C-alpha positions in Angstrom: -25.4 -7.2 -6.2 -22.0 -8.2 -7.7 -19.7 -10.3 -5.5 -16.0 -9.6 -5.2 -13.7 -12.2 -3.7 -10.7 -10.8 -2.0 -7.8 -13.1 -1.1 -6.3 -12.3 2.3 -7.8 -10.4 5.3 -4.6 -8.7 6.6 -3.7 -5.1 7.0 -3.0 -4.6 3.3 -6.3 -6.1 2.2 -8.5 -4.1 4.6 -8.6 -0.9 2.5 -9.5 -3.0 -0.6 -12.4 -4.7 1.3 -13.6 -1.3 2.5 -13.4 0.3 -0.9 -15.3 -2.6 -2.5 -18.1 -2.1 0.1 -18.2 1.6 -0.6 -18.7 0.8 -4.3 -21.8 -1.3 -3.4 -20.2 -4.7 -3.9 -20.7 -7.8 -1.7 -17.3 -8.7 -0.3 -16.0 -12.2 0.4 -12.7 -12.4 2.3 -10.7 -15.6 2.0 -8.1 -16.5 4.6 -7.1 -19.1 7.1 -8.5 -18.4 10.6 -6.5 -15.9 12.7 -6.6 -12.4 14.1 -7.0 -10.8 10.8 -8.7 -7.3 10.7 -10.4 -8.0 7.3 -12.8 -10.5 8.8 -14.7 -7.7 10.6 -14.9 -5.6 7.4 -16.1 -8.2 4.9 -19.7 -9.2 4.2 -18.7 -12.9 4.2 -15.7 -14.9 5.2 -14.4 -18.2 3.7 -11.9 -19.8 6.0 -9.6 -21.2 3.4 -5.9 -21.2 2.7 -5.5 -18.7 -0.2 -2.9 -21.0 -1.7 -5.4 -23.9 -2.0 -6.4 -23.3 -5.6 -9.1 -26.0 -5.9 -10.8 -25.0 -2.6 -10.9 -21.3 -3.5 -12.2 -22.1 -7.0 -14.9 -24.3 -5.5 -15.9 -21.4 -3.2 -15.8 -18.9 -6.1 -18.1 -21.1 -8.2 -20.5 -21.6 -5.3 -20.6 -17.8 -4.5 -20.9 -16.9 -8.2 -18.3 -14.2 -7.9 -17.9 -11.4 -10.5 -14.2 -10.9 -9.8 -11.3 -11.8 -7.6 -8.3 -9.8 -6.4 -5.8 -9.0 -3.6 -3.3 -6.3 -2.7 0.1 -6.2 -1.2 0.9 -10.0 -1.1 2.3 -12.5 -3.5 0.9 -15.5 -1.6 -2.5 -15.4 -3.3 -1.4 -14.5 -6.8 -1.2 -18.0 -8.2 -4.7 -18.8 -6.9 -6.1 -15.6 -8.5 -4.6 -16.6 -11.9 -6.0 -20.2 -11.5 -9.5 -18.9 -10.7 -9.5 -16.3 -13.4 -8.5 -18.9 -16.0 -11.1 -21.5 -14.8 -14.0 -19.0 -14.6 -12.9 -16.8 -17.5 -12.7 -13.8 -15.2 -10.5 -10.7 -15.9 -7.2 -10.8 -14.2 -3.6 -12.1 -14.3 -3.2 -15.2 -16.5 -2.4 -18.4 -14.7 0.9 -19.0 -16.4 2.0 -15.5 -15.6 1.0 -15.9 -12.0 3.3 -18.9 -11.7 6.2 -17.1 -13.3 6.0 -13.9 -11.2 5.8 -15.9 -7.9 9.1 -17.8 -8.5 12.1 -15.6 -8.8 14.0 -18.2 -10.8 11.3 -18.6 -13.4 10.9 -14.8 -13.5 14.6 -14.3 -14.2 14.6 -17.0 -16.8 11.8 -15.2 -18.5 13.7 -11.9 -18.3 16.7 -13.5 -19.9 14.6 -14.8 -22.8 12.8 -11.5 -23.2 15.8 -9.3 -23.4 15.2 -7.6 -20.0 18.2 -5.9 -18.4 18.7 -7.8 -15.2 21.6 -9.0 -12.9 23.4 -12.2 -13.6 21.8 -15.2 -11.8 21.9 -18.9 -11.4 19.6 -21.5 -9.8 21.3 -23.6 -7.1 20.2 -26.8 -5.3 23.1 -27.3 -2.9 25.6 -25.4 -0.8 28.4 -26.7 -3.0 26.7 -25.4 -6.1 26.0 -22.0 -4.4 29.7 -21.6 -3.5 30.8 -22.6 -7.0 28.3 -20.2 -8.7 29.2 -17.3 -6.3 32.9 -17.8 -7.2 32.0 -17.6 -10.9 29.9 -14.5 -10.5 32.2 -12.9 -8.0 31.5 -11.7 -4.4 29.4 -10.1 -3.0 26.3 -11.9 -4.2 22.7 -12.1 -3.2 21.3 -15.4 -2.1 17.5 -15.5 -2.4 14.5 -17.7 -1.6 12.5 -17.7 -4.8 9.0 -17.7 -3.3 9.1 -15.1 -0.6 8.7 -11.3 -0.5 9.2 -8.5 2.0 13.0 -9.2 2.3 12.3 -12.7 3.7 14.9 -15.3 2.7 17.3 -12.8 1.1 20.9 -12.5 2.3 23.9 -10.6 1.0 26.9 -12.8 1.0 30.3 -11.1 1.0 32.7 -14.1 1.0 32.6 -17.9 1.1 32.8 -17.9 4.9 29.3 -16.3 5.1 27.7 -18.7 2.6 26.9 -21.7 4.9 25.0 -19.6 7.4 23.2 -17.7 4.6 22.3 -20.9 2.9 20.7 -22.3 6.0 18.7 -19.2 6.7 17.4 -18.9 3.1 16.5 -22.6 2.8 14.6 -22.3 6.1 12.6 -19.5 4.6 11.6 -21.2 1.3 9.1 -23.9 0.4 11.2 -24.9 -2.6 14.4 -27.1 -2.8 16.4 -24.5 -4.6 17.6 -20.9 -4.2 18.8 -18.2 -6.5 22.3 -16.8 -6.6 22.3 -13.3 -8.0 25.0 -10.8 -8.9 25.1 -8.0 -6.3 24.8 -4.6 -8.1 26.1 -1.4 -6.5 23.2 0.9 -7.6 20.2 2.7 -6.3 17.1 0.6 -5.7 13.8 2.1 -6.6 10.2 0.8 -7.1 7.8 1.1 -9.9 4.1 0.6 -9.7 1.4 0.7 -12.4 -1.1 -1.2 -14.4 -1.2 -3.5 -17.5 -4.4 -3.6 -19.6 -4.9 -5.6 -22.8 -1.1 -6.2 -23.0 -0.4 -2.5 -22.8 1.3 -0.5 -20.0 -1.5 1.9 -18.9 0.3 3.4 -15.9 4.0 3.5 -14.9 5.0 5.4 -11.8 8.6 5.2 -10.4 9.2 6.0 -6.8 12.0 6.1 -4.3 12.3 3.4 -1.7 13.2 3.8 2.0 14.9 0.9 3.8 16.0 0.2 7.3 18.4 -2.5 8.6 17.8 -5.4 10.9 21.2 -7.1 11.3 22.4 -8.0 7.9 18.9 -7.6 6.3 17.7 -4.5 4.5 13.9 -4.2 5.0 11.5 -2.0 2.9 10.3 0.7 5.2 8.5 3.2 3.0 8.3 5.1 -0.2 8.6 8.6 -1.6 6.7 9.9 -4.7 7.8 11.1 -7.2 11.1 9.7 -8.1 13.2 12.5 -9.5 15.1 11.6 -12.7 15.8 12.8 -16.2 13.5 12.2 -19.1 16.0 9.9 -20.6 16.1 7.7 -17.5 12.3 7.7 -17.1 12.0 6.4 -20.7 14.5 3.7 -20.0 12.7 2.7 -16.9 9.4 2.5 -18.8 11.1 0.6 -21.7 12.5 -2.1 -19.3 9.2 -2.4 -17.5 7.5 -3.0 -20.9 10.0 -5.7 -21.7 9.5 -7.3 -18.3 5.7 -7.2 -18.6 5.9 -8.9 -22.0 8.5 -11.4 -20.8 6.5 -12.7 -17.8 3.1 -12.3 -19.5 1.2 -10.3 -16.9 -2.0 -8.6 -18.1 -5.2 -7.0 -16.7 -3.7 -6.4 -13.3 -1.6 -4.0 -11.3 2.1 -4.6 -11.0 4.8 -3.8 -8.5 8.5 -3.9 -9.6 11.9 -3.4 -8.0 14.7 -1.9 -10.1 18.4 -1.0 -9.8 19.4 2.3 -11.3 22.9 3.7 -11.9 23.4 6.8 -14.1 21.0 6.0 -17.0 21.3 2.3 -16.8 18.4 0.2 -15.4 18.2 -3.4 -14.2 14.9 -5.1 -13.3 15.2 -7.0 -10.0 11.7 -8.5 -10.0 8.1 -7.7 -11.0 4.9 -8.9 -9.3 1.3 -9.2 -10.6 -0.3 -7.3 -7.8 -0.1 -3.9 -6.2 2.8 -3.1 -3.9 2.6 -3.2 -0.1 4.0 -0.7 2.3 1.2 1.9 1.7 1.8 1.9 -2.1 -2.0 2.1 -3.1 -2.5 5.0 -0.7 0.5 6.8 -2.1 -0.5 6.1 -5.7 -4.0 7.5 -4.8 -2.5 10.7 -3.3 0.1 11.1 -6.0 -2.1 10.5 -9.1 -5.3 12.0 -7.7 -7.5 8.9 -8.1 -8.4 6.0 -5.8 -6.0 3.2 -6.7 -8.0 0.6 -4.8 -11.1 1.5 -6.9 -9.0 1.1 -10.1 -7.9 -2.4 -9.0 -11.5 -3.4 -8.2 -12.9 -2.1 -11.5 -10.2 -4.0 -13.4 -11.0 -7.2 -11.5 -14.6 -6.7 -12.6 -13.6 -6.2 -16.2 -14.5 -2.5 -16.4 -11.2 -1.2 -17.9 -10.5 1.8 -15.6 -9.0 5.0 -16.9 -5.7 6.2 -15.4 -5.8 9.8 -16.5 -4.4 12.4 -14.1 -4.0 16.2 -14.2 -1.1 16.7 -11.8 1.1 14.7 -9.5 1.2 15.4 -5.8 4.4 14.7 -3.8 3.8 12.2 -0.9 5.6 9.6 1.2 5.0 6.9 3.8 7.1 5.1 6.4 6.5 2.0 8.5 7.1 1.8 12.2 9.0 -1.2 13.5 9.9 -2.5 17.0 13.6 -3.5 17.4 13.1 -5.9 20.3 9.4 -6.4 20.6 7.3 -6.0 23.8 3.8 -6.0 25.1 1.7 -2.9 24.4 0.4 -1.7 27.7 -1.1 1.7 26.7 -1.6 4.1 23.8 -1.1 7.8 24.5 -3.8 9.7 22.5 -2.0 13.1 22.5 0.5 12.3 19.7 -2.3 10.7 17.6 -4.5 13.8 18.0 -1.5 15.9 16.8 -1.2 13.7 13.7 -4.9 14.1 12.9 -4.6 17.9 13.4 -1.7 18.0 10.9 -3.6 15.9 8.3 -1.3 12.9 8.5 -2.8 9.5 7.9 -1.7 6.9 10.4 -2.5 3.4 11.4 -1.6 1.2 14.4 -1.7 -2.5 13.7 -1.9 -3.6 17.4 -4.2 -3.0 20.4 -3.5 -2.6 24.1 -2.4 -6.0 25.5 -1.0 -7.3 22.2 2.6 -8.4 21.9 4.6 -6.4 19.3 7.0 -8.5 17.2 10.7 -7.8 17.1 11.6 -6.7 13.6 13.2 -9.4 11.3 11.5 -8.6 8.0 8.9 -6.4 6.3 5.9 -8.2 7.8 6.9 -7.2 11.3 5.4 -3.7 11.0 3.8 -2.0 13.9 2.1 0.8 12.1 2.5 3.4 9.4 2.3 7.1 8.6 1.3 8.7 5.2 1.5 12.4 4.3 1.3 14.6 1.2 4.7 16.2 1.6 8.0 16.5 -0.3 10.0 16.8 3.0 11.4 13.6 4.5 11.9 15.5 7.8 8.1 15.8 8.0 7.4 12.1 7.6 10.1 11.3 10.1 8.6 13.7 12.6 5.2 12.0 12.1 6.8 8.6 12.6 8.3 9.8 15.9 4.9 11.0 17.1 3.4 7.6 16.2 6.2 6.0 18.2 5.6 8.2 21.2 1.9 7.1 21.3 3.0 3.5 22.2 3.8 2.4 25.8 5.6 -0.9 26.0 6.1 -3.2 28.9 9.8 -3.6 28.1 12.3 -0.8 28.1 12.7 -0.9 24.3 10.4 1.2 22.2 9.6 1.2 18.5 11.8 3.0 16.1 11.6 4.4 12.7 
């Protein structure tokens, strides 16, 4: 039986583990100890930090794995590249994994590769950040280079906001520098797909939903497809091809964020893994094949096909809790209604758990997914999921 090592055991890795088991693979989940749901799904668990490259490599050698992968997280991408290089396994190259997990390195690669992207500068002090922002012109984005899910990102509108933003972003990063980036007034969209043998095998743009927590915009869902002209789609694909070549990702899924205005496109960032926020589930509904299966086949070196006959509209949204609170009960009636209507849903917490107050994209409480082209339908489903939760405090989750 082939062994597949999956880095991470959180909510976004559980479907990957389950699909691998359905495919007859022996699954090995790697994560630090904690209340992670993937532990109960996997055939075996290695309690290791997914960022500890040498430890994970040693475990991979000992277990004689046939492949290694993850979904929905940047944390483990460097380790996947390291292990793939060391064991000659299919997957993202080590150098590319380093580039796509550091926003400054990524932007440098974009600049060298002719990718359309916002102006940027690496800064190592508050004084340098202020000087750079003055040169670019306010507003700007101040970014931690090694985080995802809106963590360590702040819009700064004037010099008076910079000190507080600098402190927040530096507290979020593990590096000693940040990125100052031009703030573009444009629509933000996502693009997911696959790279095989240095070729773009799949490229699917989609609309992004966001919600606000204070001054932070948090990814809260996606809508497929993204409606645009043929001309704009070709420009999106062209810029993705340039970005893929610039950062060197190969034999892996990718997730990218873009700005679009009229027919102009700017790449914000690209990652060498599948998107989070229900992206693999939406890709599966939209394209008519199991996206988790495609990721697993690629990790095993089996070169999956991405042919599809038609594209199904679909969307997903996350549920967040504004102020947090203890979950005292779950009302089954709204959940039964969701099942009856064919809506996929998931609650991340059980009775007795404390729900986090939302500060970034990792503070999700649950999600809903539906094959629909009407946002009102997904919003109604989200309200039903909300109504199923009974909290100890007076606050309740919101869409």
